[in-house]
N, C-alpha and C positions, 0 to 999 in steps of 0.2 A: 704443167697439168696434163699434157699429152702423154709424157713419159710415165707419169704416176699411174694413169688409167691402164697404159699398156702393161706395165710392171705388175699391177694388181690383177690384170686379166690372165698374164701367164701363170701367176701363182695359183689362181683359182680355176685354171684350165677352162676359161671362158673365151670365146672369140672376141677379138679386139673390137670389131664393129659393133657387136652386140653390147659390149661394156661401155662403149661410147654412148650408145642409145640410152641405156639405163641411167647413166650419169646425167645426161641431159634431162631425162624425165624427172629424176630426183630433184634436180636444181629448179625445174619449173614448178613442181608441187611445192617445194619449200618457199619459193618466191609468192605463190598464191596464198599460203598460209600466214606469211608475216606481213603481207601488204595490208595497210590499214583500210584502204578503199580502192575501188577501181579508178582508173584515170579519169579525171573530169568530174568525179563524184566526191564533193567535200564531205568530211565527217560531221556529225550532228553538233559536236561541241564548237567546231569552227563557224557553222551556220548560226548557232545561237549567239555567239559573240558578235558576228557581223549584224545580225538582227537587233541586238540590243544596243549596239553602237549607233546604228541608223536611227533607232527610236529616240535615243538620247539627244541626237542632233535635231530632232524634230522632222526628219526627212521621211514623209509618208510614203513617197513612191518606192524608195529603197527598202523601206520596212515591209510594204506589201510584197515586194519581190522576194525577200528573204523568208517571209511567212509562207508564200507559196511553195518555195523550194523545200522548206522544213516539213510542211504537212504532206509532202510526197512520201514521207517515211511513216511507218507504223512502229512507233516506239514511244515508251513512257516519257522520254526526254522532250518529245514534241509538246506533250501536255504541260510539262513543267515550264517550258520556255513560254508558252502562251499565257499561262497563269502569272508568271513573272511580268511579262509584257504588259498585261491588262491591269496589274495591281501596282507596279512600281514605276511605270513610265506614263506620265500624265498624257491624256487624250487618246490613248490606245485601248481603252476598255472595250469599245464597241467592236473594233477589229478582232481583238482577241476573243470576245464572246461569239462573234460570227463564226470563226474558224473552229472553235471548240464545239460548236453546235453542228457545223456542216462537214468537218474534215477528219475527225478522229476515227481511227479504226480500233481493232480489238485491244492491242496493248495500250493504246492511248486512252481508250474508254475505261479500261480497268484502272488506270491511273487517276482519271478524272473522278470516278466513284471513290477511290481511296482518299483523294485530297479533299473532296467535299465533306468528309467526316473526320479526317485525321490530321489535316494540315494544322500546324501551330500558328499559322498566320490567318487571322480571321478574315482578311481581305481575300485571301485565296479560297477559303471556305465559301465565302459569299459568291465569288465569281463561279466556282464549281457548281454550286447548288443552282444558281441561275442558269448555267449552261445545261444542267440536267433537266431543268424545267423547260427551257425553250426547245430542246431536242424533241420533246413530245413522244418518246418511245416508252413502251411499257417497262422496258428493262431499267429505266431511270426512276420508276415509282419508288422502289425500295430506298433509293438514296434520299428522296424527299421525305419519305416517312421517318427514316432514321434521323434525319436532321432535325425534324420537329421534336423527336424524342430526346436527342442527345445534345443539341445545341444550347448554349447559354448566352450567346451574344444576340441582343434584340434585333440588330440589323440583319443578321443572317436568318434569324427566326422569321422576320417579316417576309423575307423572299420565300422561305419554305412554306409558310402558311398561305401566302398568295398563290404558290404553285399548286398546293393541295386543293385550294378552293376553285381555281380555274379549271383544273383537270378532274375535279370531282372525284377525288381518290377515297373510296369507301374505306380502304384498309387504313387510311390516316385518321379515321374517326376516333378510335381509342386513344391514339397519341395526342390528338387535339383535346380530348376531354382530360387527359392527364395534365396537359399544359395549363389549361384554364384552372384545374384544381391546384396545381403547384404555384401558380400565380395568386390564387385566392379570388373568390367570387367578388369581393369588395375591391379588388385592385383596379385602380384608375390608371391604365396604360394603353397605349396604342396596340400593343401585341395581344393583350387580354381581349380587347374589343374585337380585333380582327380575327382572333381564334374562334370567338363566339359566332361572328358572322360567317366564317368558313364552315363551321359545323351546321349552321342553319341552311347555308347555300347547298351543301353536299347532301344532306339527309332530307331536306324539305320539312323538317320539324321546327316548330317555333318554340324552342325550349330555352330557358334562361338560367337554370341552376344546374350545378354539378350533379346533384342527386337525380334530377330529372334526365340528364344525359346518360348517367350510369344505368338507370332503370331502362331507358329506351334501348340501350346497347345490349344489356343483358337479355332482354326479351326478344329483340329482333336482329341482333347483330350477325348471328350465324347464317341466316338466309336473306339478309337485307339486299334489296335491289333498289337503285336509284329511282325515285318516283318520276313520273311524267309531269309535265307543267300543270295539268289539271289536279293531279294528286298533290302536288306541292302546295297549291293554293288551298286545298281543302284539309290539309294536315292538321292534327291537333295542336293547340297552342298552350304553352305552359304559363305559369304565373310569373309576373314581373316584380312581385312584392319585395323580393330581397335585393333588387337593384337600387343602387344610390342614384338619385336624380342629380345629373350634372349641369353646371351653368352653361348657358348658350350665349352666343354672339350672333345676333341677327339670325336666329334659329339653327346656327351651326353649333353642334355639341362639343364641349370641351372633353376630349378623350384622354388627356394626359395630366399628370401633375407638373409637367415641365413643358410649358408652351410659350411660344413667341407670337405676338399679334403684329402684323405688318400692315400699316395704314397708308393708303395713297392720300396725300395732301397736295397734289399738283393743282394747277390753276382751275381745272374743271370741277374740282371738289369744293369750291367756294360756296358760301351761302348755306342753303338748306341741307345739302348733302353733309357738309362737315358738321353742322349742328346735330343731325341725326346720329352720326358716328360718335360724337362726343358723349351724347346722352347714353348710347348703347354701351360704350366703354366703361362709363362711370357706374352704370347699373351692374355690369359684369363684375367689375372689381369688388362690389359689395357682396357678391355671391361666392367668391372664391374661398375655399377651405384653407385653413392655416397650413396644410401640408402642400399647397400649391406653390410652385415657383414660377414666376412669369416675368416677361420683358415685353415692353411696348416700343415698336419702331415706326416712326413717321418718315416718309420719304417723298421726294419730288424729283428735281433734276437741276442741272446747272449748265454754264458754259462749259463745253468739253475741253479738258486739257489732255492732249495726246499722251498715252501711257502704254507703251509697248511692253511685252513680256518676252522673256527668253524662250525660244522654241524648245518644246519638251519639258519645260519647267512647270511645276504646279503653280496655279494662279492663286492669287490672294484677293481677299475682298477689296473693292475700290475704296480709297481714302474717303472719309466722310465729308471732307471739304474738297470741292472740285472746281477749278477755275475761279478760286476766291469766294465761292459760296458754299454754305453748308447744306448739302442736299439731303443728308440723313441725320435724324435727330433720335435720341434714345432715352427712354425713361430712367435707365440705369446702365451700368457698364456690363452687367451679366444678369442671369436669372436671379431673381430676388424673391424671398419668402413673402407670402401675402400676410403681413402684419398690419396693424392699425397704422403704424407710421409709414410703411412703405406705400400703402394704399392712399393715404393723404398726399404724399409727394407725387404719386402717380396722377392723381386727379388734378392737382395743380399744374402738372405737366400737360395734361390733356386740355385744360382750359386755355392754355397759352398757345396752342396750335393755330397756325395760320396757313391758308392755302396759297400756292403760287409756284410757278415753274413748270417743268416737264415731268416725265414719268420714267424714272429708272427702276422699273420693277424687277428685272432680273438681278440687278446689282444689289437692290434691297434684299431680296430672297437669299442671295449669297451671304449677306451679313447674318441673316436670321439662322440659316442652317449651319453656319459656322460657330453659332453660340454653343458653348460647352454645356452638354447635358440635355439639349433640347430633344423632344421626341415629336411634337406636333407644331406646325406653323399654320396659322390662320390668316390668310391674305385677303384684304378688302381693297378693290379698285373699281373705278367707274369707266375704265377705258383701256385701250391697247398701250403697250409699253413703247417708250421711246429710246430704249437703250442703244448704245453705240459699240462698234467694234473697238476693242481696246487699243489695237495697233494703229489703225487708220483713221478712227473717228467716224467711220461710215455708219449711217443709221442701219439698225438691224430690223428685219421684219419680225412680226409677232412670232412666226414659227421659229425663227433663229433664236429669239430670246428664250423661247420655251425649251429649245434644244440645249441652250447654255445652262438653264437651270437643272435640267435632267443630268447633264454631264457633271456639274458641280455636286449634285446630290448622290452620285453613284455610291460613294462610301460613307455617306451620312445616313441614307435611307430614312430621312425625316418625312413624315407624312405631311402633305400640304393640302389643306382644305381651302377652297377659294369661294369668295363672295363677289358677285358682280352687281354693283349698285347702279340701277337704272339700265341695266342690260348692255352696257358698254364692254367691249373686249371679251365677249362671251367665248369665242373659239379659242382664244389664247388661254384664258382662265380655265376652261375645260381640259385643255391639253396638259396644263401644269398639274391640275388635280389628278387627272387619269394616270399620267406617268409616275406619280408619287404614291399612287394607291388611296388618294384622298377623294373628296366629293366637291362638285361645283354647285353653288346655291345662287340663283338669280334673285335679286331683291328689286321691286319696283321703286 
């Protein structure tokens, strides 16, 4: 190399020392250009592989470490990795959501907005829309509005509608009106109900027909300002004459044609409490339309049989027989049409119910939300849950049981309305309802 440089220098009539300096400078520049990353700074693809491997093993500490390293970068790959972590690795939705909300910068945010609307995977769209909601920035409002306009998956729509309602997005009003119109005024679905509720919450107008909403927006939309609390209460109210009256269960309205009723039949429900429930259920069945598909689940508890699950694996509903006892009973294997025959069988099933045992409420809800096609769950209980940790058998607190339900419901997005009979377990039932977008109703 030395002889080559000196020979080239003589031919070019350049001093040898200067030639050596130029060659060294060229070598250094070339090395910097071809080097994939600085020493000690791993590339993003390597970080992503390590992150997903740690998550697959269920190693939360290592997963957090790699997430922290990954989010030091401003790159679209960071968003892609977090979306994959939250949707394809069980138990990491909350971590992925938190970092999508707190840690993204310009390139990552642009990717988040794109994935919220254009990802082919509905779970990624759901997580991206929720992250846009939780960020609370004005720059995310457009993403929420467009999701309402363009989305066709009811689970993602529920998130977008809830976001528009909580943030009172005035510019979402025309999209919500179009959504109600597309679904049809007579549509009995959770999304249709919640879109109407969002319109009333944002606008302060108590209107109930598409024509009423369109007239309001045509007349006031251009200069509309969110009303104050006093103005909200005194706003004009539209007619309800076109609304179909829906059946109720202990005053809780049936909001969907695909519903599961989950009934606590633990020992504390014996006597008058169970008799009231049976009467209410029998009456409800007689009011169901022929279009309704329903399922009844009755649950208690049993002697715990330890059942561990593989770290990072998706959990499955607890077997209906546990420790030799059947803790969960169902009126049918799946959602069933409300025909004369199915109602007769369901009433016979109701009459045979007996109270006894403990209260595996979270596990019963898991069975309910895993029911194919369900949109709404109505839970009735008279007390706090007595669920157990699946791996150790340790008794879970009410807060832990509620968190389990929320985690299991991440990608079902089933609305859970809760009924507290006699005031028992109120805090737990309120938390379950709140986190699913449902309501809590106490019954004396």
